[in-house]
C-alpha positions as CSV (number, residue, x, y, z in Angstrom):
1,M,26.4,-5.3,2.5
2,G,25.7,-1.7,1.4
3,F,22.3,-0.1,0.9
4,A,21.9,3.2,-0.8
5,G,18.7,5.1,-0.3
6,L,17.1,4.8,3.2
7,T,13.4,5.0,2.5
8,H,11.0,2.1,2.7
9,L,12.6,-0.4,0.4
10,G,16.2,0.4,1.6
11,L,15.4,0.2,5.3
12,V,13.4,-3.0,5.0
13,S,16.1,-4.6,2.9
14,A,18.9,-3.5,5.2
15,A,17.1,-5.0,8.2
16,A,16.5,-8.2,6.4
17,A,20.2,-8.5,5.4
18,A,21.2,-7.9,9.0
19,D,18.8,-10.5,10.2
20,R,20.5,-13.0,7.8
21,G,23.9,-12.3,9.5
22,F,25.4,-9.7,7.2
23,D,27.1,-6.5,8.4
24,V,25.3,-3.6,6.8
25,V,26.2,0.0,5.8
26,G,23.1,2.2,5.1
27,F,23.8,5.3,3.1
28,D,21.6,8.3,2.4
29,A,22.6,11.7,1.1
30,D,20.2,13.3,3.5
31,A,22.2,13.9,6.7
32,A,19.2,14.8,8.7
33,Q,17.5,11.5,7.7
34,V,20.6,9.6,8.8
35,E,20.7,11.3,12.2
36,R,17.1,10.4,12.8
37,L,17.8,6.8,11.9
38,Q,20.7,6.8,14.3
39,R,18.2,7.7,17.0
40,Q,15.9,4.9,15.8
41,E,13.3,7.4,14.4
42,L,12.0,5.7,11.3
43,P,10.5,7.6,8.4
44,V,8.2,4.7,7.4
45,T,5.7,2.4,9.0
46,E,6.2,-1.3,8.6
47,P,5.1,-4.0,11.1
48,G,8.2,-5.4,12.9
49,L,10.7,-3.1,11.4
50,P,11.5,-1.1,14.6
51,E,12.1,-4.3,16.5
52,L,14.2,-5.8,13.8
53,L,16.4,-2.7,13.5
54,G,16.7,-2.5,17.2
55,K,17.7,-6.2,17.5
56,H,20.5,-5.7,14.9
57,R,21.6,-2.2,15.8
58,A,25.2,-3.2,16.2
59,A,25.4,-4.7,12.7
60,I,24.0,-1.7,10.9
61,T,25.9,1.6,10.3
62,F,23.8,4.5,9.0
63,T,25.9,7.2,7.2
64,A,25.6,10.2,5.0
65,R,29.1,9.6,3.6
66,A,29.0,7.6,0.4
67,E,32.7,6.7,0.9
68,E,31.8,4.3,3.6
69,L,30.2,2.0,1.0
70,A,33.6,1.3,-0.4
71,T,34.1,-1.4,2.1
72,C,31.0,-3.3,1.0
73,A,31.2,-6.5,-1.1
74,L,27.7,-5.7,-2.5
75,A,25.9,-2.4,-3.0
76,Y,22.1,-2.6,-3.1
77,V,20.5,0.5,-4.7
78,A,17.2,0.8,-3.0
79,P,15.5,4.2,-3.0
80,D,11.8,4.6,-3.3
81,V,10.9,6.0,-6.8
82,A,8.3,8.7,-6.8
83,T,5.4,8.7,-9.3
84,D,3.1,11.5,-10.3
85,D,-0.6,11.5,-10.7
86,L,-0.3,10.1,-14.2
87,G,1.7,7.1,-13.0
88,Q,5.0,8.3,-14.5
89,S,8.2,7.7,-12.5
90,D,10.8,10.3,-11.7
91,L,14.1,8.5,-12.3
92,V,16.3,11.5,-11.9
93,P,17.0,11.0,-8.1
94,L,17.7,7.2,-8.8
95,R,20.2,8.0,-11.5
96,A,21.9,10.6,-9.3
97,L,22.2,8.1,-6.5
98,I,23.7,5.5,-8.7
99,A,26.2,8.1,-10.0
100,T,27.1,9.1,-6.4
101,I,27.9,5.6,-5.2
102,A,29.5,4.5,-8.5
103,A,32.2,7.1,-7.9
104,V,33.3,5.5,-4.6
105,L,32.7,1.8,-5.2
106,P,35.4,-0.5,-6.6
107,A,34.8,-1.2,-10.3
108,D,33.9,-4.9,-9.6
109,T,31.4,-4.3,-6.8
110,P,27.9,-5.7,-7.8
111,R,24.9,-3.4,-7.7
112,A,21.5,-5.0,-7.2
113,L,17.8,-3.8,-7.5
114,S,15.5,-6.6,-6.4
115,P,11.9,-6.9,-5.3
116,E,10.8,-9.5,-2.7
117,R,11.1,-12.4,-5.1
118,F,14.6,-12.3,-6.5
119,I,14.3,-11.2,-10.1
120,V,17.8,-10.3,-11.4
121,G,18.3,-8.4,-14.6
122,C,21.5,-9.6,-16.3
123,A,23.4,-8.7,-19.5
124,D,23.9,-12.5,-19.9
125,P,21.3,-14.5,-18.0
126,A,23.3,-17.7,-18.6
127,A,26.4,-16.4,-16.8
128,A,27.0,-17.0,-13.1
129,L,26.1,-14.2,-10.7
130,P,28.9,-12.3,-9.0
131,A,29.9,-14.2,-5.9
132,A,28.8,-11.6,-3.4
133,L,25.4,-11.2,-4.9
134,G,24.9,-14.9,-5.2
135,E,25.8,-15.4,-1.5
136,Y,23.4,-12.6,-0.4
137,L,20.4,-13.8,-2.4
138,A,21.0,-17.5,-1.5
139,A,20.8,-16.5,2.2
140,F,17.1,-15.9,1.9
141,G,16.3,-19.3,0.4
142,C,14.1,-17.8,-2.3
143,P,13.9,-18.6,-6.0
144,I,16.4,-16.6,-8.0
145,L,15.2,-15.8,-11.5
146,R,17.9,-14.5,-13.9
147,M,16.7,-12.9,-17.1
148,G,17.5,-10.1,-19.5
149,Y,17.1,-6.5,-18.4
150,E,13.9,-5.9,-20.4
151,S,12.3,-9.1,-19.2
152,A,13.2,-8.3,-15.5
153,E,11.6,-4.9,-15.7
154,L,8.5,-6.3,-17.4
155,A,8.3,-9.2,-15.0
156,K,7.7,-6.8,-12.1
157,I,5.1,-4.9,-14.1
158,A,3.5,-8.2,-15.2
159,I,3.1,-9.3,-11.5
160,N,1.2,-6.0,-10.8
161,V,-0.9,-6.3,-13.9
162,C,-2.0,-9.8,-12.9
163,L,-2.8,-8.5,-9.4
164,V,-4.9,-5.7,-10.9
165,A,-6.8,-8.2,-13.0
166,S,-7.7,-10.1,-9.9
167,I,-8.7,-6.9,-8.1
168,S,-10.8,-5.7,-11.0
169,A,-12.6,-9.1,-11.3
170,A,-13.3,-9.1,-7.6
171,N,-14.6,-5.5,-7.7
172,T,-16.8,-6.1,-10.7
173,L,-18.4,-9.3,-9.3
174,A,-18.7,-7.9,-5.7
175,E,-20.7,-4.9,-7.0
176,L,-23.0,-7.4,-8.8
177,C,-23.4,-9.3,-5.5
178,E,-24.5,-6.1,-3.7
179,R,-27.3,-5.6,-6.2
180,I,-28.7,-9.2,-6.6
181,G,-28.4,-10.4,-3.0
182,A,-25.4,-12.7,-3.4
183,D,-22.4,-12.5,-0.9
184,W,-18.9,-12.3,-2.4
185,A,-17.4,-13.6,0.9
186,E,-19.4,-16.9,0.3
187,I,-18.2,-17.2,-3.3
188,V,-14.4,-16.6,-2.6
189,P,-13.8,-20.1,-1.0
190,A,-15.1,-21.8,-4.2
191,L,-12.6,-19.8,-6.3
192,R,-9.7,-20.6,-4.0
193,L,-10.4,-24.3,-4.5
194,D,-10.0,-24.0,-8.3
195,R,-6.4,-24.8,-9.2
196,R,-6.4,-22.3,-12.0
197,I,-7.0,-19.5,-9.5
198,G,-5.4,-20.9,-6.3
199,A,-5.5,-20.6,-2.6
200,H,-3.4,-17.4,-2.5
201,A,-5.2,-15.4,-5.2
202,Y,-6.0,-11.8,-4.3
203,L,-9.8,-11.9,-4.3
204,G,-10.8,-9.1,-1.9
205,P,-12.8,-6.3,-3.3
206,G,-11.6,-2.8,-2.6
207,L,-12.1,0.9,-3.4
208,G,-10.1,1.0,-6.6
209,I,-6.3,0.9,-7.1
210,A,-4.3,2.9,-4.5
211,G,-0.7,3.3,-3.4
212,G,0.8,4.5,-6.7
213,N,2.8,1.4,-7.8
214,L,-0.1,-0.4,-9.5
215,E,-1.3,2.7,-11.4
216,R,2.3,3.5,-12.4
217,D,2.7,0.0,-14.0
218,L,-0.6,0.2,-15.8
219,A,0.3,3.6,-17.1
220,T,3.7,2.2,-18.3
221,V,1.9,-0.7,-20.1
222,S,-0.5,1.7,-21.8
223,R,2.4,4.0,-23.0
224,L,4.4,1.0,-24.3
225,A,1.4,-0.3,-26.1
226,D,0.7,3.0,-27.7
227,T,4.4,3.3,-28.7
228,H,4.7,-0.2,-30.2
229,G,1.2,-0.6,-31.7
230,T,-0.2,-3.2,-29.3
231,D,-3.6,-3.3,-27.6
232,A,-4.0,-2.1,-24.0
233,G,-7.8,-1.7,-24.0
234,V,-8.2,-4.1,-21.0
235,V,-5.7,-2.1,-19.0
236,R,-7.7,1.1,-19.6
237,A,-10.9,-0.8,-18.6
238,W,-9.2,-1.7,-15.3
239,L,-8.4,1.9,-14.7
240,A,-12.0,2.9,-15.4
241,N,-13.3,0.2,-13.1
242,S,-10.9,1.5,-10.4
243,R,-12.3,5.1,-10.7
244,H,-15.8,3.7,-10.6
245,R,-15.4,1.7,-7.4
246,R,-13.4,4.5,-5.6
247,D,-16.7,6.4,-5.3
248,W,-18.5,3.5,-3.6
249,A,-18.2,4.8,0.0
250,L,-19.2,8.3,-1.0
251,A,-22.3,7.0,-2.8
252,Q,-23.3,5.0,0.3
253,L,-22.8,7.9,2.6
254,H,-24.8,10.3,0.4
255,E,-27.7,7.8,0.1
256,R,-27.8,6.8,3.8
257,V,-26.5,9.8,5.8
258,L,-25.8,13.1,3.9
259,E,-28.7,13.5,1.5
260,G,-31.0,16.2,2.9
261,H,-28.8,16.7,6.0
262,P,-26.3,19.6,5.3
263,D,-25.3,19.6,9.0
264,A,-24.4,15.9,9.1
265,V,-21.1,14.9,10.9
266,V,-19.1,12.0,9.4
267,A,-16.7,9.9,11.5
268,L,-13.8,8.7,9.4
269,L,-11.4,5.9,10.5
270,G,-8.2,5.5,8.5
271,L,-6.4,7.9,6.2
272,S,-3.6,5.7,4.8
273,Y,-4.1,3.9,1.5
274,K,-3.8,0.5,3.3
275,A,-3.1,-0.8,6.7
276,D,0.4,-0.8,8.2
277,T,1.7,2.1,6.2
278,A,1.8,5.9,6.6
279,S,1.5,6.4,2.8
280,T,-1.6,8.3,1.6
281,K,-0.7,8.0,-2.1
282,N,-4.0,7.7,-4.0
283,S,-5.8,6.9,-0.7
284,P,-9.5,6.3,-1.1
285,A,-9.9,8.0,2.3
286,L,-8.4,11.2,1.0
287,A,-10.6,11.0,-2.2
288,L,-13.6,10.7,0.1
289,L,-12.5,13.6,2.2
290,A,-12.1,15.8,-0.9
291,A,-15.7,15.0,-1.7
292,L,-16.9,15.8,1.8
293,T,-15.7,19.4,1.8
294,P,-19.2,20.8,2.8
295,F,-19.5,18.4,5.8
296,A,-17.9,18.2,9.2
297,V,-15.6,15.2,9.6
298,R,-14.0,13.7,12.7
299,A,-11.1,11.5,11.7
300,Y,-8.6,9.1,13.3
301,D,-5.7,7.1,11.9
302,P,-3.1,5.2,14.0
303,V,-0.2,6.7,12.0
304,V,-1.3,9.5,9.7
305,A,-2.0,12.9,11.3
306,T,-4.9,15.0,10.0
307,R,-2.6,18.0,9.6
308,A,-1.3,16.3,6.4
309,V,-4.8,16.5,5.0
310,S,-6.6,19.6,3.5
311,H,-10.1,19.9,4.8
312,E,-11.5,23.0,6.5
313,R,-14.0,21.2,8.7
314,L,-11.8,18.3,9.7
315,V,-11.1,17.5,13.4
316,Q,-8.5,15.0,14.5
317,A,-9.7,12.6,17.2
318,A,-7.4,11.0,19.7
319,S,-9.0,7.5,19.2
320,A,-11.4,5.6,17.0
321,L,-14.2,5.8,19.5
322,E,-13.6,9.5,20.1
323,A,-14.0,10.1,16.3
324,C,-17.4,8.4,16.5
325,A,-18.8,10.6,19.2
326,G,-21.8,12.5,17.9
327,A,-21.4,11.5,14.3
328,D,-24.3,10.7,12.0
329,G,-22.4,8.0,10.1
330,L,-19.1,6.1,10.3
331,A,-16.8,5.2,7.4
332,I,-14.0,2.8,8.1
333,M,-11.7,3.5,5.1
334,T,-8.5,1.6,6.1
335,P,-8.6,-1.9,7.6
336,W,-6.2,-1.3,10.4
337,T,-5.9,-4.2,12.9
338,E,-6.7,-1.8,15.7
339,F,-10.2,-1.2,14.2
340,R,-11.0,-4.9,14.2
341,T,-11.0,-4.9,18.0
342,L,-13.7,-2.2,18.2
343,A,-16.9,-3.4,19.7
344,P,-20.0,-2.5,17.6
345,A,-21.9,-1.9,20.8
346,A,-19.4,0.7,21.9
347,I,-19.6,2.4,18.5
348,A,-23.4,2.5,18.7
349,Q,-23.2,4.1,22.1
350,R,-21.2,7.0,20.7
351,L,-22.7,7.5,17.2
352,R,-25.7,9.8,16.8
353,G,-26.7,8.0,13.7
354,R,-26.8,4.2,12.9
355,V,-24.9,3.9,9.6
356,V,-21.5,2.2,9.4
357,I,-19.8,2.1,6.0
358,D,-17.3,-0.7,6.3
359,P,-15.9,-1.5,2.8
360,Y,-13.5,-4.2,3.9
361,G,-15.6,-5.9,6.5
362,V,-13.5,-4.8,9.5
363,L,-16.5,-5.3,11.8
364,A,-18.7,-8.4,12.0
365,T,-22.1,-7.8,10.4
366,D,-24.0,-9.9,12.9
367,A,-22.5,-7.9,15.8
368,C,-23.3,-4.6,14.1
369,R,-26.9,-5.7,13.6
370,A,-27.2,-6.8,17.2
371,A,-26.0,-3.3,18.2
372,G,-28.7,-1.7,16.0
373,L,-26.2,-0.5,13.4
374,E,-26.8,-0.5,9.6
375,H,-23.7,-2.3,8.4
376,V,-22.7,-1.7,4.7
377,R,-19.9,-3.8,3.2
378,L,-18.4,-4.3,-0.2
379,G,-19.7,-7.5,-1.9
380,S,-22.6,-8.1,0.5
381,P,-26.3,-7.4,-0.2
382,L,-27.0,-3.8,0.5
383,P,-29.4,-3.1,3.4
384,A,-32.3,-0.8,2.6
385,P,-31.6,2.7,3.8
386,R,-33.5,3.7,6.9
387,R,-35.7,6.7,6.4
C-alpha cells in the first residue's frame, strides 16, 4: 500500500492500512517532514495515532523518494487540501503530487481518494473495482459505494451540508431555550427517539461552523448554485447563523465580566477549533481572542501553544488551573477531555471572579453552583448576571 501526502489524512490512513495487515510506503516530498516521522515526531494530533504508528512501525516505510511507491499495488493520494477564508480550495499542490507519483507508478496501479465511508468515484460505476483497491477497501468491512465522479464529489459535500443543517437547527433552538427557560439538553433525547432524526444525529449546539471543511463545502454549493441558476438561500442562512452564534461567548463575557471593567483578566481554556486536534482553522477561541485585544488573557491548551496566536496581552499558562489564577472570568472554548476532569471547587479557589462561560457544558452546572460559580452554557436558561 502506498500513501502520498503525509499530513492528517495520509498518516491516519497509512496507520489504518498497517493495522489491517498491509505493508505501507508513506511518501512526502518534504524530506524534513519524513525525517521527523522516522523519529516518530507527528505533525498532527489524533487520539491513538502515535500508539498505532508505534505498534506497526516495522510495516511502515516513510520516504521522500517517490520512486519507492513503484513497488505498491495501490497508491492512495491523501494530502490535506488547504482552504482560504472564503472556503475555496487550493488544488495546485494536490495536482502536483498526483503528477509526481504518476511518473513513477506502473500504468495499471490504482489511485484512490476516499473519506472514512468508502465513496469511490468511477468512470463506470457498474464495472468491477481494480483487484488491489477492492481488496484494500474490503479489509475494513465498510460499505463501498461506487458512483460517477460528479456524484462522488457531491456526496461528500452533501454529507457536510446535512451536518450543517443539524448544527444550525440545534444552534437556533438552543438560543431560543436560553431566552425562554427551556433546556436543550432535556429536549435532545426526544429528538433522538424520532426515527426520522435518529440516535446518532448531531444535535449539540456550538459556536458556529469551524475547522474549514464545512465552510468550504457550503461555499462550493453556493458557487455551483450561482453558476447553474439554482437556489442556495438556505445555505447562506446557515452561514449567517454561524456568524451570529460565534459571538455568543463574547457577548456573555461582555455582559457578565468586561463591561465597566477595563482591567479585567480573562482565563481562556482551549485554542483549537475542536478537541483532539492542533488545528485552529476558524477556531471560535481565536475569534474571541481577536475581540479581547484590550484585555489581559491567560490561556492554556493541551496542544496549541499561544505563540501561534497574535494578542499583545496574552500569557501562556502551564495548566488549566494556572490559567484561572486571578482571572475575573473563565471561558472554556474547546471541550478537551482534560478540562472535564477539573473540579469546579478548585476553579473557584483560583478565580478572582465567579463567572464561567462554558458553551459545551464541559463542567457540571450543579457542581459549579455548589462552588459559588455562575455557570453559563449553550442551550440552558441564562442565569441573571451578578451585579
